C-alpha positions as CSV (number, residue, x, y, z in Angstrom):
1,M,78.4,61.2,140.0
2,G,74.7,61.2,140.8
3,K,72.3,64.1,140.1
4,K,71.8,65.0,143.8
5,K,75.6,65.2,144.4
6,S,76.0,67.2,141.2
7,I,73.3,69.7,142.2
8,A,74.9,70.0,145.7
9,F,78.4,70.7,144.3
10,L,77.0,73.1,141.8
11,I,75.1,75.0,144.5
12,L,78.2,75.1,146.7
13,T,80.5,76.4,144.0
14,T,77.9,79.0,142.9
15,I,77.6,80.3,146.5
16,L,81.4,80.4,146.7
17,L,81.6,82.4,143.5
18,I,78.9,84.8,144.6
19,G,80.8,85.3,147.9
20,L,84.1,85.9,146.0
21,C,82.3,88.3,143.7
22,F,80.9,90.3,146.6
23,V,84.2,90.5,148.5
24,C,86.3,91.3,145.5
25,T,84.1,93.9,143.8
26,V,81.4,95.4,146.1
27,S,82.1,98.5,148.3
28,F,79.5,100.3,150.4
29,H,79.1,102.7,153.4
30,Y,77.2,101.7,156.5
31,G,76.6,102.8,160.1
32,T,75.4,106.1,161.5
33,D,76.2,108.9,159.1
34,N,77.9,106.3,157.0
35,M,80.9,106.4,159.3
36,Y,82.1,102.9,158.3
37,T,83.1,101.6,154.9
38,F,83.2,98.0,153.6
39,N,86.0,98.1,151.0
40,S,86.1,95.5,148.2
41,I,89.4,93.8,147.3
42,V,89.5,95.7,144.0
43,S,89.1,99.1,145.9
44,M,91.9,98.2,148.3
45,M,94.4,97.1,145.6
46,G,97.3,99.5,145.0
47,K,96.7,101.2,141.7
48,D,99.1,102.7,139.2
49,A,98.6,106.5,139.0
50,V,99.0,106.6,135.3
51,L,95.4,105.4,134.9
52,G,92.4,107.6,135.5
53,G,91.4,110.7,137.5
54,T,88.5,111.5,139.9
55,L,84.8,110.9,139.3
56,A,82.3,113.7,139.5
57,D,81.5,112.9,143.1
58,G,85.0,114.0,144.0
59,E,85.5,110.9,146.1
60,T,85.8,107.8,144.0
61,Y,89.4,107.1,143.0
62,V,90.2,106.3,139.4
63,G,93.9,107.4,139.2
64,G,96.1,110.4,139.6
65,G,97.2,111.9,143.0
66,Y,100.1,113.1,145.1
67,S,103.2,111.4,146.4
68,A,105.6,112.4,149.1
69,V,108.7,110.8,150.6
70,Y,109.2,110.4,154.4
71,Y,112.7,110.6,155.8
72,P,113.4,109.5,159.4
73,D,115.6,111.7,161.5
74,G,119.2,111.2,160.5
75,V,118.5,110.2,156.9
76,L,119.2,112.7,154.1
77,T,119.2,112.5,150.3
78,V,122.5,113.3,148.6
79,D,121.2,116.6,147.4
80,A,120.0,117.6,150.9
81,Y,123.4,116.6,152.4
82,E,125.4,118.6,149.8
83,E,123.1,121.6,150.3
84,N,123.6,121.5,154.0
85,L,127.3,121.0,153.6
86,A,127.7,124.0,151.2
87,A,126.0,126.3,153.8
88,L,128.8,125.5,156.4
89,D,132.4,126.7,156.6
90,G,135.6,125.6,158.4
91,D,135.4,123.3,161.3
92,E,131.6,123.1,161.2
93,K,131.8,121.8,157.6
94,T,134.4,119.2,158.6
95,A,132.4,118.1,161.6
96,Y,129.2,117.8,159.6
97,A,130.9,115.7,156.9
98,A,132.4,113.5,159.6
99,D,129.0,112.9,161.2
100,H,127.4,111.5,158.1
101,V,128.1,108.3,156.1
102,R,127.0,107.6,152.5
103,Y,124.6,104.6,152.4
104,P,124.7,101.8,151.3
105,D,128.1,102.6,149.7
106,E,130.0,105.5,148.3
107,N,127.6,105.7,145.4
108,G,124.4,105.2,147.5
109,P,121.4,107.5,147.3
110,L,121.4,108.4,151.0
111,Y,123.5,109.8,153.8
112,L,122.9,108.4,157.3
113,A,123.9,110.1,160.6
114,K,127.0,108.3,161.9
115,E,125.2,107.8,165.3
116,N,122.9,105.4,163.4
117,I,125.8,103.3,162.0
118,G,127.3,100.5,164.0
119,E,130.9,99.4,164.2
120,D,130.3,96.9,161.4
121,G,129.4,99.8,159.1
122,K,125.8,98.8,158.9
123,P,122.7,100.6,160.4
124,T,122.3,99.8,164.1
125,P,119.5,97.4,165.1
126,E,117.9,100.2,167.2
127,F,117.7,102.5,164.2
128,T,116.4,99.7,161.9
129,E,113.8,98.6,164.5
130,G,112.7,102.2,165.0
131,F,112.3,102.7,161.3
132,Q,110.3,99.5,161.0
133,A,108.0,100.6,163.8
134,G,107.5,103.9,162.0
135,V,106.5,102.1,158.8
136,R,104.0,100.0,160.7
137,V,102.4,103.1,162.2
138,L,102.3,104.7,158.7
139,V,100.7,101.6,157.3
140,S,98.1,101.6,160.1
141,R,97.2,105.2,159.4
142,L,97.0,104.7,155.6
143,K,94.7,101.7,156.1
144,G,92.5,103.9,158.3
145,L,91.9,106.2,155.4
146,K,89.9,103.4,153.7
147,A,90.6,105.0,150.4
148,E,91.0,103.4,147.0
149,G,94.4,103.6,145.5
150,V,96.6,104.5,148.6
151,R,100.1,103.1,148.3
152,L,103.2,102.8,150.5
153,D,106.6,101.7,149.3
154,V,109.8,101.4,151.3
155,C,112.6,102.8,149.1
156,D,116.4,102.7,149.5
157,D,115.9,100.7,152.8
158,Y,115.3,103.8,154.9
159,T,112.8,106.1,153.2
160,V,109.1,105.7,152.6
161,R,107.2,106.9,149.6
162,V,103.4,107.4,150.1
163,F,100.9,107.9,147.3
164,L,97.5,109.4,148.0
165,P,95.0,109.5,145.2
166,D,93.0,112.6,144.2
167,G,89.8,111.2,145.8
168,V,91.3,111.3,149.3
169,G,91.4,115.1,149.6
170,S,93.5,117.2,152.0
171,Q,96.6,115.4,150.9
172,A,99.0,118.1,152.2
173,V,97.5,117.9,155.6
174,I,97.5,114.1,155.6
175,F,101.2,114.0,154.6
176,T,102.1,116.5,157.4
177,Y,100.1,114.8,160.2
178,F,101.0,111.3,159.3
179,A,104.7,112.2,159.8
180,Y,104.1,112.9,163.5
181,T,105.3,110.2,165.8
182,G,105.4,109.8,169.6
183,D,102.9,109.2,172.4
184,F,99.4,110.7,172.7
185,S,99.1,113.2,175.6
186,M,96.6,115.8,176.9
187,R,97.6,119.0,178.5
188,Y,95.7,121.9,180.1
189,G,96.7,125.5,180.5
190,T,96.8,129.0,179.1
191,D,99.3,128.1,176.4
192,A,100.9,125.0,174.9
193,D,104.4,125.5,176.3
194,S,103.3,125.9,179.9
195,A,100.3,123.6,179.9
196,S,100.4,120.9,182.5
197,P,100.2,117.3,181.2
198,L,97.7,114.8,182.5
199,S,98.8,113.5,185.9
200,M,98.8,109.7,186.0
201,K,99.9,107.0,188.3
202,S,102.9,105.0,187.4
203,T,100.6,102.0,186.6
204,E,98.4,104.0,184.3
205,T,98.6,105.0,180.7
206,V,96.7,107.5,178.6
207,R,94.5,104.6,177.5
208,D,93.0,104.6,181.0
209,Y,91.7,108.1,180.3
210,V,90.9,108.1,176.5
211,K,89.0,105.3,174.7
212,S,89.4,106.4,171.1
213,V,89.6,109.3,168.6
214,K,87.5,109.3,165.5
215,A,86.5,111.6,162.6
216,V,82.8,112.3,162.4
217,T,80.8,114.4,159.8
218,R,77.4,115.6,160.7
219,Q,75.2,117.9,158.7
220,G,78.1,118.9,156.5
221,T,80.4,119.7,159.4
222,S,83.4,117.5,160.3
223,Y,84.6,116.9,163.8
224,V,87.3,115.1,165.7
225,A,85.5,113.0,168.3
226,V,87.5,112.2,171.4
227,A,85.9,109.5,173.6
228,F,86.9,109.4,177.3
229,T,86.7,106.6,179.8
230,A,84.9,107.4,183.1
231,K,88.3,108.2,184.7
232,G,89.2,110.5,181.8
233,R,85.8,112.3,181.9
234,K,86.3,113.0,185.6
235,A,89.9,114.2,185.1
236,V,88.8,116.6,182.3
237,A,85.9,117.8,184.5
238,D,88.2,118.5,187.4
239,W,90.7,120.3,185.2
240,S,88.0,122.6,183.7
241,E,86.1,123.3,186.8
242,G,87.3,126.9,187.0
243,A,87.6,127.4,183.3
244,A,85.3,130.4,183.3
245,D,87.8,132.4,185.3
246,S,91.1,131.1,183.8
247,A,90.3,131.1,180.0
248,A,92.5,128.0,179.6
249,T,92.8,125.6,176.7
250,L,92.8,121.8,176.5
251,F,95.6,120.7,174.3
252,M,96.2,117.3,172.7
253,F,99.6,116.3,171.4
254,V,101.2,113.5,169.5
255,G,104.9,113.5,170.6
256,D,105.9,117.2,170.6
257,N,103.3,118.2,167.9
258,Q,100.1,119.9,168.9
259,M,97.1,118.3,167.2
260,L,94.2,120.1,168.8
261,G,93.6,123.0,171.1
262,L,90.1,123.5,172.6
263,S,89.4,126.8,174.3
264,V,87.5,126.1,177.5
265,S,85.0,128.7,178.8
266,S,83.0,126.3,181.0
267,Q,83.4,123.0,182.8
268,I,83.7,120.0,180.4
269,D,81.8,117.0,181.7
270,Q,80.9,114.7,178.9
271,S,82.0,111.3,177.7
272,T,82.8,112.4,174.1
273,L,84.2,115.8,172.9
274,Y,83.3,116.8,169.3
275,I,86.1,119.2,168.4
276,S,86.1,121.4,165.3
277,N,87.5,124.8,164.3
278,P,84.8,127.5,163.9
279,S,87.2,130.0,162.2
280,A,88.5,127.4,159.7
281,P,86.2,124.4,159.7
282,F,87.9,121.0,159.2
283,S,87.4,119.3,155.9
284,A,86.5,115.6,156.1
285,G,90.1,114.8,155.1
286,T,91.7,117.0,157.7
287,A,89.5,115.6,160.5
288,K,90.3,112.1,159.4
289,A,94.0,112.8,159.3
290,I,94.0,114.3,162.8
291,A,91.9,111.4,164.2
292,L,94.0,108.7,162.6
293,T,97.2,110.3,163.8
294,M,96.0,110.6,167.3
295,N,94.3,107.2,167.5
296,T,97.3,105.3,166.2
297,A,99.5,107.2,168.7
298,L,97.0,106.3,171.4
299,N,96.7,102.6,170.5
300,G,99.9,101.9,168.6
301,E,103.5,101.0,169.4
302,S,106.0,103.6,170.4
303,V,108.1,105.0,167.6
304,P,111.5,106.4,168.7
305,L,112.2,108.1,165.4
306,T,110.7,111.3,164.0
307,F,109.8,111.6,160.3
308,T,109.9,114.5,157.9
309,A,107.8,114.5,154.7
310,D,109.2,116.3,151.7
311,E,107.0,118.4,149.4
312,A,104.2,116.5,147.8
313,V,104.5,116.0,144.1
314,K,101.5,115.8,141.8
315,T,101.2,112.7,139.7
316,Q,99.0,113.2,136.6
317,A,96.9,110.5,135.1
318,Q,99.0,110.0,132.0
319,F,96.4,108.2,130.0
320,G,93.5,110.6,130.7
321,D,91.0,111.1,133.4
322,L,88.8,108.2,132.3
323,A,91.5,105.7,131.5
324,L,90.8,103.4,134.3
325,I,87.0,103.4,133.6
326,L,87.8,102.7,130.0
327,A,90.1,99.9,131.0
328,Y,87.4,98.3,133.1
329,A,84.9,98.8,130.2
330,A,87.3,97.2,127.7
331,F,87.9,94.2,130.0
332,G,84.1,93.9,130.5
333,A,83.5,94.0,126.7
334,A,86.2,91.4,126.1
335,F,84.6,89.2,128.8
336,L,81.2,89.6,127.2
337,G,82.5,88.8,123.8
338,M,84.2,85.7,125.1
339,M,81.1,84.4,126.8
340,I,78.9,85.1,123.7
341,F,81.3,83.0,121.6
342,F,81.2,80.2,124.1
343,F,77.4,80.2,124.5
344,V,76.9,80.3,120.7
345,R,79.4,77.6,120.1
346,Y,78.8,75.3,123.1
347,K,75.4,76.4,124.5
348,L,75.1,75.3,128.2
349,L,78.6,73.9,128.3
350,A,79.7,77.6,128.3
351,F,78.7,77.7,132.0
352,A,81.6,75.3,132.8
353,H,84.0,77.8,131.1
354,L,82.3,80.7,132.9
355,Y,82.9,79.1,136.3
356,S,86.5,78.3,135.6
357,F,87.1,81.8,134.2
358,L,85.5,83.5,137.3
359,F,87.6,81.3,139.7
360,Y,90.7,82.4,137.7
361,L,89.7,86.1,137.8
362,F,89.0,86.2,141.5
363,A,92.2,84.3,142.3
364,M,94.2,86.9,140.3
365,I,92.4,89.8,142.0
366,L,93.3,88.3,145.4
367,C,96.9,87.8,144.5
368,V,97.4,91.3,143.1
369,W,95.9,92.6,146.3
370,A,97.8,90.4,148.7
371,I,101.3,90.4,147.1
372,P,103.0,93.7,148.3
373,F,105.0,94.5,145.1
374,L,102.0,94.0,142.8
375,H,99.5,96.7,142.0
376,F,96.7,97.3,139.6
377,G,97.8,99.1,136.4
378,L,98.0,98.8,132.7
379,E,100.7,96.1,132.9
380,S,98.9,93.9,135.4
381,L,95.6,94.4,133.6
382,I,97.2,93.2,130.3
383,A,98.8,90.3,132.1
384,V,95.5,89.2,133.7
385,A,93.8,89.5,130.3
386,L,96.5,87.4,128.6
387,G,96.1,84.7,131.2
388,G,92.4,84.7,130.6
389,V,93.0,84.3,126.8
390,I,95.2,81.3,127.5
391,L,92.5,79.8,129.8
392,S,89.8,80.3,127.2
393,V,91.9,78.8,124.4
394,S,92.7,75.8,126.6
395,D,89.1,75.2,127.5
396,A,88.0,75.6,123.8
397,L,90.7,73.1,122.8
398,A,89.3,70.4,125.1
399,Y,85.7,71.2,123.9
400,E,86.7,70.9,120.3
401,Y,88.5,67.6,120.8
402,A,85.4,66.3,122.6
403,R,83.2,67.5,119.7
404,Q,85.3,65.6,117.2
405,Y,85.1,62.4,119.3
406,V,81.3,62.7,119.7
407,A,81.1,63.1,115.9
408,T,82.6,59.6,115.6
409,S,79.8,58.1,117.7
410,K,81.7,58.1,121.0
411,T,79.6,58.7,124.1
412,V,79.9,62.2,125.5
413,E,81.6,60.8,128.7
414,T,84.1,58.8,126.7
415,A,84.7,61.9,124.4
416,V,85.4,64.1,127.4
417,K,88.0,61.6,128.8
418,M,89.6,61.2,125.4
419,S,89.7,64.9,124.8
420,Y,91.5,65.6,128.1
421,G,93.8,62.7,127.4
422,R,94.6,64.2,124.0
423,S,94.9,67.9,125.1
424,F,96.5,67.5,128.5
425,W,100.1,67.5,127.5
426,Q,99.6,70.2,125.0
427,V,98.0,72.4,127.6
428,F,100.5,71.4,130.3
429,D,103.6,72.0,128.1
430,L,102.2,75.4,127.0
431,H,101.5,76.6,130.5
432,V,104.9,75.4,131.9
433,I,106.8,77.2,129.2
434,L,104.8,80.4,129.6
435,A,105.0,80.3,133.4
436,L,108.8,79.8,133.3
437,F,109.1,82.6,130.9
438,G,107.1,84.9,133.1
439,F,109.0,84.1,136.3
440,I,112.4,84.3,134.6
441,A,111.4,87.6,133.1
442,Y,110.4,88.8,136.5
443,F,113.7,88.1,138.1
444,A,115.6,89.7,135.2
445,A,113.3,92.7,134.7
446,M,112.9,96.0,136.5
447,T,109.9,98.0,137.7
448,Q,106.8,97.9,135.6
449,L,108.0,95.0,133.3
450,A,108.6,93.0,136.5
451,V,105.0,93.6,137.6
452,F,103.8,92.4,134.2
453,A,106.0,89.4,134.1
454,F,105.1,88.2,137.6
455,T,101.4,88.8,137.2
456,F,101.5,87.0,133.8
457,A,103.3,84.0,135.3
458,L,100.7,83.9,138.1
459,G,97.9,84.1,135.5
460,V,99.4,81.2,133.6
461,V,99.6,79.1,136.8
462,F,96.0,79.8,137.6
463,S,95.0,79.2,134.0
464,A,96.5,75.7,134.1
465,L,94.7,74.9,137.4
466,C,91.4,76.2,136.2
467,T,91.4,74.5,132.8
468,I,92.7,71.1,134.0
469,A,90.8,70.9,137.3
470,V,88.1,73.5,137.7
471,N,86.7,73.4,134.1
472,R,86.7,69.6,134.0
473,F,85.1,69.3,137.4
474,H,82.2,71.6,136.4
475,W,81.8,70.0,133.0
476,A,81.4,66.6,134.8
477,I,78.8,67.8,137.4
478,M,76.8,69.8,134.9
479,M,76.6,67.0,132.4
480,A,75.5,64.6,135.2
481,L,72.2,66.6,135.3
482,A,71.4,65.4,131.7
483,S,69.3,62.2,131.6
484,N,71.0,60.4,128.7
485,D,73.8,60.7,126.2
486,A,71.7,62.5,123.6
487,A,70.8,65.1,126.2
488,K,74.4,65.5,127.2
489,A,75.3,66.1,123.5
490,R,72.6,68.7,123.2
491,F,73.9,70.3,126.5
492,C,77.3,70.7,124.8
493,N,75.9,71.6,121.3
494,F,77.7,68.5,119.9
495,E,76.5,66.7,116.9
496,T,76.7,62.9,116.8
497,G,77.7,61.2,113.7
498,T,79.8,58.5,112.0
499,V,82.8,60.5,110.6
500,A,86.3,59.1,110.9
501,A,88.0,59.4,114.2
502,P,90.5,62.3,114.5
503,A,94.1,61.3,114.0
504,A,96.3,60.9,117.1
505,E,98.8,63.6,117.7
506,G,102.3,63.5,119.1
507,G,101.2,64.7,122.5
508,D,99.3,61.4,123.0
509,D,102.5,59.5,123.5
510,K,103.2,61.2,126.7
């Protein structure tokens, strides 16, 4: 490969690595009052709560938090069912027992209302679709938090466990509001029960009147900002025209749940309402929870089921408040030590290993983020580190074989080809065996061991690709920049000589 092509390829791969580094690791706020956040892939990865705590700024997540389980209407735990049953007598007790079915079998963890069970003994399609719609709405709301470490897991087919890290704040309020389902509506009157709903034509929806709902913090005060369309602004202005005499209230609901109530003492005629609570000001978390619940109800799909969240449970950071930071530091120190070794031993050739390692690392970060059942924790961190060790050993093996061949007066290019021919099957066999071990362990394992096994298997796969393809490619284009064989040897810190050629190994026969 010529120098110009080598330089072009090197520039392209460098730009790609810089872009991956930015997307994977850099988070920042932007926009007016920092309303928007660009979240890095690392920040959006689900994180195991056994690591970390909360940093001094009270916002940055490093582990620990609260979890709650959402139950759709008609779904009970065995304990809740037995408690309800014990409170009944006679015919009521018999009828209650007859109206519920153990799920998925007589030893299952749930009871389902019989109305949600079809003739085939399985949950009805309507109930299943309604539950799935509710999960999609919950996912949308949790994504809107833009908080590091938020997790959602569907458990036992028909319950949802949500984890909110310490840094989110107002967890109890978020759990409560996010359970609300139904359509967004506006009502106007003296009290919520008698308030008149927005009058719309049959061809209209509330979207014709309300654009969006957002949380805004200005000068330390948090608001829920409701933006109206021109038609919505006129409707609210007409409603509130005689507000000074009626002392009415503008109510906003999600389903049957009141979200906001704005006392109106004068006509409202503005495109955006900034609503707060003077007697009990909204925290930033509360405003965001209200806004996300209302906005997803405004823009999202209809959810026929109602959800109830059980009491939130505190999850402590089992390895200390700084465990995640220390884990990052330990990984960084190991990475630095690895690169010092490669630069001391192989000089500029270490850049080829650096590129292959970074491609491996970013590929693993993207996989842990994108695969739903994986999350960032002690197990996955160890698995990624072990994959990196295997990659480093494989690259060093090829380098050492090349060093031996150059010492026998082979040209560097010839030595590279011979080293990969000699090490290929050793590297290939090792990676196949370890990858199979990881995937088999995943299918046989449970919970955290399964996370480790699958992550480790992925790491082995990417290690193989990076050492066989990425490392060799960058080695070739970097050495093409050297003017002659002696310069290439100096580039790799190889010494030329006339020692005997290394003996062939069994792997060469393949």
